[in-house]
C-alpha positions as CSV (number, residue, x, y, z in Angstrom):
1,M,23.1,40.9,64.2
2,K,26.1,40.6,61.9
3,T,26.0,40.7,58.1
4,K,27.0,37.3,56.6
5,V,29.5,37.7,53.8
6,L,30.5,35.0,51.4
7,F,33.9,35.3,49.6
8,V,34.5,34.0,46.1
9,V,38.3,34.3,45.3
10,Q,40.3,33.7,42.1
11,G,43.2,31.3,43.0
12,E,45.6,32.3,40.2
13,G,48.7,33.6,41.9
14,R,48.6,35.0,45.4
15,G,47.2,38.5,44.8
16,H,43.5,38.0,45.0
17,M,43.9,35.7,48.0
18,T,45.9,38.2,50.0
19,Q,43.4,40.8,49.1
20,A,40.7,38.6,50.5
21,I,42.7,38.1,53.7
22,S,43.1,41.8,54.1
23,L,39.4,42.6,53.5
24,K,38.5,39.8,56.0
25,Q,40.7,41.6,58.6
26,I,38.9,44.9,57.9
27,L,35.3,43.5,57.9
28,E,35.8,41.5,61.1
29,T,36.5,44.8,63.0
30,S,32.9,45.8,62.2
31,D,29.5,44.1,62.0
32,F,30.4,41.5,59.4
33,E,30.9,37.7,59.6
34,I,32.7,35.8,56.8
35,C,30.5,32.7,56.6
36,C,32.1,30.8,53.7
37,V,34.9,31.0,51.1
38,L,35.1,29.6,47.6
39,V,38.4,29.5,45.8
40,G,38.6,29.0,42.1
41,R,41.4,26.5,41.3
42,S,42.9,24.4,38.6
43,E,44.6,21.0,38.4
44,R,48.1,22.6,38.5
45,R,47.5,24.8,41.5
46,E,46.6,24.1,45.1
47,I,45.1,26.4,47.7
48,P,48.2,27.7,49.6
49,K,48.6,26.8,53.2
50,F,49.0,30.5,54.2
51,F,45.5,31.2,52.9
52,L,43.9,28.2,54.6
53,D,45.5,29.2,57.9
54,K,44.0,32.7,57.7
55,F,40.5,31.2,57.2
56,S,41.0,28.2,59.6
57,N,37.7,28.7,61.4
58,I,35.7,29.3,58.2
59,P,34.5,26.7,55.6
60,V,36.9,27.0,52.6
61,H,36.0,25.1,49.4
62,G,38.1,24.8,46.2
63,V,36.0,24.8,43.0
64,Q,37.0,24.0,39.4
65,S,37.4,27.3,37.6
66,P,38.4,28.6,34.1
67,N,42.1,29.0,34.0
68,F,45.1,29.7,31.7
69,V,47.1,27.0,29.9
70,T,50.8,27.8,29.9
71,A,53.8,26.7,27.9
72,N,56.2,25.0,30.3
73,N,54.6,26.8,33.2
74,R,55.7,30.1,31.7
75,G,53.7,32.2,29.1
76,I,50.0,31.9,28.3
77,R,48.8,29.9,25.3
78,I,45.6,31.5,24.1
79,W,44.0,28.9,21.9
80,P,44.9,25.9,24.2
81,T,43.4,28.0,27.0
82,I,40.1,28.5,25.1
83,T,40.1,24.7,24.2
84,Y,40.8,23.6,27.8
85,N,38.1,25.8,29.3
86,F,35.5,24.7,26.7
87,R,36.2,21.1,27.4
88,N,35.9,21.6,31.1
89,A,32.7,23.7,30.9
90,R,30.6,21.0,32.6
91,N,32.8,21.1,35.7
92,F,32.6,24.9,35.8
93,M,28.9,24.7,35.7
94,K,29.0,22.4,38.7
95,S,31.0,25.1,40.5
96,A,28.3,27.6,39.7
97,V,25.7,25.3,41.2
98,F,27.8,24.7,44.2
99,L,28.1,28.5,44.7
100,K,24.3,28.7,44.7
101,E,24.1,26.0,47.3
102,M,26.6,27.7,49.6
103,I,24.8,31.0,49.3
104,E,21.6,29.3,50.4
105,K,23.1,27.1,53.0
106,H,24.9,29.9,54.8
107,E,22.1,32.4,54.2
108,A,24.6,35.0,53.0
109,D,23.6,38.6,53.0
110,L,26.4,39.8,50.7
111,V,28.8,38.2,48.1
112,L,32.3,39.6,47.6
113,N,33.9,38.5,44.4
114,F,37.7,38.8,43.9
115,Y,37.7,38.4,40.1
116,E,36.5,34.8,40.1
117,P,34.7,33.8,36.8
118,T,32.5,31.2,38.6
119,V,30.4,34.1,39.8
120,G,29.7,35.1,36.2
121,L,28.7,31.5,35.4
122,Y,26.4,31.5,38.4
123,H,24.6,34.6,37.3
124,L,24.2,33.5,33.7
125,T,23.1,29.9,34.4
126,Q,21.2,29.9,37.7
127,K,17.6,31.1,37.1
128,K,16.5,31.1,40.7
129,K,19.0,33.3,42.6
130,R,19.0,34.6,46.1
131,N,18.4,38.4,45.8
132,I,21.4,39.8,47.6
133,P,24.0,42.4,46.7
134,M,27.4,41.5,45.2
135,I,30.5,43.6,45.1
136,C,33.4,42.8,42.7
137,V,36.8,43.7,44.0
138,A,40.0,43.8,41.9
139,H,42.5,46.1,40.2
140,Q,41.1,44.9,36.8
141,Y,37.8,46.7,37.4
142,L,39.7,50.0,37.3
143,T,40.2,49.4,33.6
144,G,36.7,50.8,33.1
145,H,37.7,54.2,34.4
146,S,38.4,56.9,31.8
147,R,41.7,57.8,33.3
148,F,43.1,54.3,33.3
149,R,46.0,54.1,30.8
150,F,46.3,50.9,28.7
151,P,49.5,49.8,26.9
152,K,49.7,51.3,23.5
153,G,48.2,49.3,20.7
154,K,47.1,45.7,21.5
155,W,43.4,46.6,20.9
156,M,42.4,42.9,20.6
157,D,44.0,42.1,24.0
158,R,42.3,45.2,25.5
159,L,38.9,44.0,24.1
160,M,39.4,40.5,25.5
161,L,40.4,41.8,28.9
162,R,37.3,44.0,29.1
163,M,35.1,41.1,28.0
164,Y,36.5,38.8,30.6
165,T,36.3,41.4,33.3
166,T,32.7,42.1,32.4
167,F,32.0,38.4,32.5
168,T,33.4,38.0,36.1
169,S,31.0,40.7,37.3
170,A,27.9,39.6,35.4
171,G,24.8,40.8,37.3
172,C,26.8,43.2,39.5
173,E,26.7,47.0,39.4
174,N,29.1,47.4,42.3
175,H,32.7,47.5,41.2
176,F,35.6,48.4,43.5
177,G,38.6,49.2,41.4
178,L,41.8,48.8,43.5
179,S,44.2,51.6,42.5
180,F,47.8,52.6,43.2
181,Y,46.6,56.2,43.5
182,P,43.4,58.2,43.9
183,L,41.3,59.0,40.9
184,P,38.1,61.1,40.6
185,E,34.8,59.2,40.9
186,E,32.8,58.6,37.7
187,S,29.1,57.8,38.3
188,E,28.7,56.7,34.7
189,S,31.4,54.0,35.0
190,R,29.9,52.5,38.1
191,I,33.4,52.1,39.6
192,T,34.3,53.0,43.1
193,V,38.0,53.8,43.2
194,V,39.5,52.3,46.4
195,P,43.0,51.9,47.9
196,P,44.9,48.6,47.6
197,L,44.1,45.9,50.2
198,L,47.2,45.1,52.2
199,R,47.3,42.7,55.1
200,R,47.9,44.3,58.5
201,E,51.0,42.1,59.0
202,I,52.9,44.4,56.7
203,R,53.0,47.0,59.5
204,D,54.6,44.5,61.9
205,V,57.8,43.9,59.9
206,E,61.0,45.9,60.4
207,I,62.1,47.4,57.1
208,N,65.8,47.6,56.3
209,H,67.9,47.3,53.1
210,G,69.8,44.1,52.8
211,D,72.1,42.7,50.2
212,Y,69.7,40.5,48.2
213,F,66.8,40.7,45.7
214,L,63.4,39.3,46.4
215,C,61.7,37.6,43.4
216,Y,58.0,36.6,43.1
217,L,57.0,34.5,40.1
218,V,53.4,33.6,39.4
219,N,54.6,30.8,37.1
220,A,57.5,28.7,38.3
221,G,58.7,28.1,34.7
222,Y,60.7,31.3,34.9
223,I,63.0,30.0,37.6
224,D,65.5,28.8,35.0
225,D,65.8,32.3,33.5
226,L,66.7,33.8,36.9
227,F,69.0,30.9,37.8
228,E,71.0,31.2,34.6
229,W,71.4,34.9,35.3
230,S,72.5,34.3,38.9
231,K,75.2,31.9,37.7
232,Q,76.8,34.8,35.7
233,H,76.3,37.3,38.5
234,T,77.3,35.5,41.6
235,E,77.7,38.8,43.6
236,N,73.9,39.1,43.5
237,I,71.8,37.0,45.9
238,L,68.2,36.0,44.7
239,H,65.4,34.7,46.9
240,V,62.6,33.4,44.7
241,F,59.0,32.7,45.9
242,T,56.7,30.7,43.6
243,D,54.4,27.7,43.6
244,A,57.2,25.3,42.4
245,K,56.6,21.6,43.2
246,Q,59.3,20.9,45.9
247,E,59.2,19.2,49.2
248,E,61.5,21.6,51.0
249,E,60.2,24.9,52.2
250,T,63.4,26.4,51.0
251,K,65.7,24.9,48.3
252,Q,69.2,26.2,47.7
253,Y,70.3,25.8,44.1
254,S,73.6,27.6,44.6
255,P,75.4,29.9,47.1
256,N,73.4,32.9,45.7
257,F,70.1,31.4,44.6
258,Y,67.2,30.2,46.8
259,V,63.7,29.1,45.9
260,H,60.9,29.2,48.6
261,K,57.4,27.8,48.7
262,L,54.7,30.4,49.0
263,N,54.6,31.6,52.6
264,D,53.0,34.9,53.4
265,K,55.0,35.7,56.6
266,L,58.3,34.7,55.2
267,F,57.6,36.6,52.0
268,L,57.0,39.8,53.9
269,Q,60.1,39.3,56.0
270,Y,62.2,38.9,52.9
271,M,60.6,41.9,51.2
272,A,61.3,44.0,54.2
273,G,65.0,43.2,54.1
274,C,65.7,43.2,50.3
275,K,67.3,45.9,48.2
276,G,64.8,45.5,45.4
277,V,61.8,43.4,44.2
278,I,61.7,41.4,41.0
279,S,58.1,40.5,40.1
280,S,55.9,39.1,37.3
281,A,53.9,42.3,37.7
282,G,51.2,41.1,40.0
283,F,49.3,44.0,41.5
284,E,49.5,42.9,45.1
285,S,53.3,42.3,45.3
286,V,53.9,45.7,43.6
287,C,51.7,47.4,46.2
288,E,53.5,45.7,49.1
289,A,56.8,46.9,47.6
290,L,55.5,50.4,47.2
291,W,54.4,50.5,50.9
292,M,57.8,49.3,52.0
293,G,59.7,51.7,49.8
294,K,61.3,49.0,47.6
295,P,62.1,49.5,43.9
296,V,60.4,47.0,41.6
297,F,61.5,45.4,38.3
298,M,58.4,43.9,36.6
299,V,58.4,41.2,33.9
300,P,54.8,40.4,32.9
301,V,54.1,36.8,32.0
302,E,54.3,36.2,28.3
303,G,50.9,36.7,26.7
304,H,49.4,38.0,30.0
305,F,48.0,41.3,28.9
306,E,46.5,42.0,32.4
307,Q,50.0,41.9,33.9
308,L,51.3,44.2,31.2
309,C,48.5,46.6,32.2
310,N,49.7,46.3,35.8
311,A,53.2,47.1,34.8
312,V,52.3,50.2,32.9
313,D,50.1,51.4,35.7
314,A,52.8,50.7,38.3
315,L,55.3,52.7,36.2
316,R,52.9,55.6,36.3
317,A,52.7,55.3,40.1
318,G,56.5,55.4,40.4
319,A,56.9,51.8,41.7
320,G,59.6,50.9,39.3
321,I,60.3,49.8,35.7
322,Y,59.4,46.9,33.5
323,D,60.8,44.8,30.7
324,R,59.6,41.8,28.5
325,K,62.6,39.7,29.8
326,F,64.5,39.3,33.0
327,Q,67.2,41.8,32.0
328,L,68.3,42.3,35.6
329,N,71.4,44.3,34.6
330,R,69.0,47.0,33.4
331,F,67.3,47.1,36.8
332,I,70.6,47.2,38.7
333,D,71.8,50.1,36.5
334,W,68.5,52.0,37.0
335,L,68.5,51.6,40.8
336,P,70.6,54.7,41.6
337,T,68.0,56.9,39.8
338,W,65.0,55.6,41.8
339,T,63.2,57.7,44.4
340,S,60.8,56.1,46.9
341,K,57.1,56.9,46.7
342,A,56.3,55.2,50.0
343,A,55.0,58.3,51.8
344,V,52.5,59.2,49.2
345,F,51.3,55.6,48.7
346,R,50.9,55.0,52.4
347,E,48.8,58.1,52.8
348,W,46.4,56.7,50.2
349,Q,46.5,53.1,51.4
350,D,45.9,54.1,55.1
351,K,42.3,55.1,54.1
352,S,41.4,51.6,52.9
353,A,39.6,50.4,56.0
354,E,37.5,53.5,56.3
355,I,36.6,53.6,52.6
356,F,35.7,49.9,52.3
357,I,33.5,49.9,55.4
358,R,31.7,53.1,54.3
359,E,31.1,52.0,50.7
360,I,29.9,48.5,51.6
361,Q,27.5,49.8,54.2
362,N,26.2,52.3,51.6
363,I,25.5,49.5,49.2
364,L,23.8,47.4,51.8
365,A,21.6,50.4,52.8
366,Y,20.8,51.1,49.2
367,N,19.5,47.5,48.7
368,S,17.5,47.5,51.9
369,D,15.9,50.9,51.3
370,D,12.3,50.5,50.1
371,G,13.1,47.1,48.5
372,K,15.4,48.5,45.9
373,T,17.3,45.8,44.1
374,G,19.0,47.7,41.3
375,K,22.5,46.7,42.6
376,S,21.7,43.1,43.6
377,F,23.1,39.8,42.6
């Protein structure tokens, strides 16, 4: 009899969603069945078609979830974010109730949480909970490891990130910290260091080095910055992927500037053929670039400390360089000095399926052994 698994996925950007797709592909090769998926969403974001297609035979529900408020769909506005989430707290509570209903309806044996705060609300507000294990999966959980390096200073941002990360995993003792590189296990931190989750489709694309740059923006408001730069540097072709509101799958702004709707297959194809990746420092896109041997220029979203952490960690892993603005001239000047870390990264990432299956089975065995519930949800 297969273990029923319920996914709860943060819908901000594409990273957590592609991680969920990858883990689905791993689990379905073993004795697991994905019974239901909940995706945290906001008014300004829709669940992408590529995600729905991958879970086409499984119930997928969008739920209202705490989210960031941005300025012109660019940088994060802290106090408006706090106000917005406070005002919508009642809707978020309804999402927590709905999660409880889905766990009971599908008789889930395990919950996998991809950094979605609805899970924290569920644990804190629902008194009668099904006693099942939960595993939290994200790069953010690695911040609890003693060897994780934060950006210098910014102690308040660091505190807030840790508080939020703790909230998303309320009631859970099983944290899988996705990491660019191996780190020693620390029993006191309760973090299992695991390789990144990359979809198997990445192995099917033919890698070459073309004459264009691939750009991924979590917030479409940065398109103007890139477009202005492209007008001054017409010898450079930019292909931008983001969640911009446009009817066309691909919109050509000029002979050297293209904007694409989020499309997982097309994104991987363009990454496989580019000469470099320009990213807003999302963990997943940097990992895909590392695997393909593509240099990365990272520009964290303004006010998004989590992405700044990603950029610092990716620099440490040899993925590329980062800046506070889209100073693409700096990236182009740096490219001749870059050395690919693809071989080392692939050796680590190739262990992901084995490690995830083993660690999940160990957690399930722990919870079923003599009625132990120390790591349950």
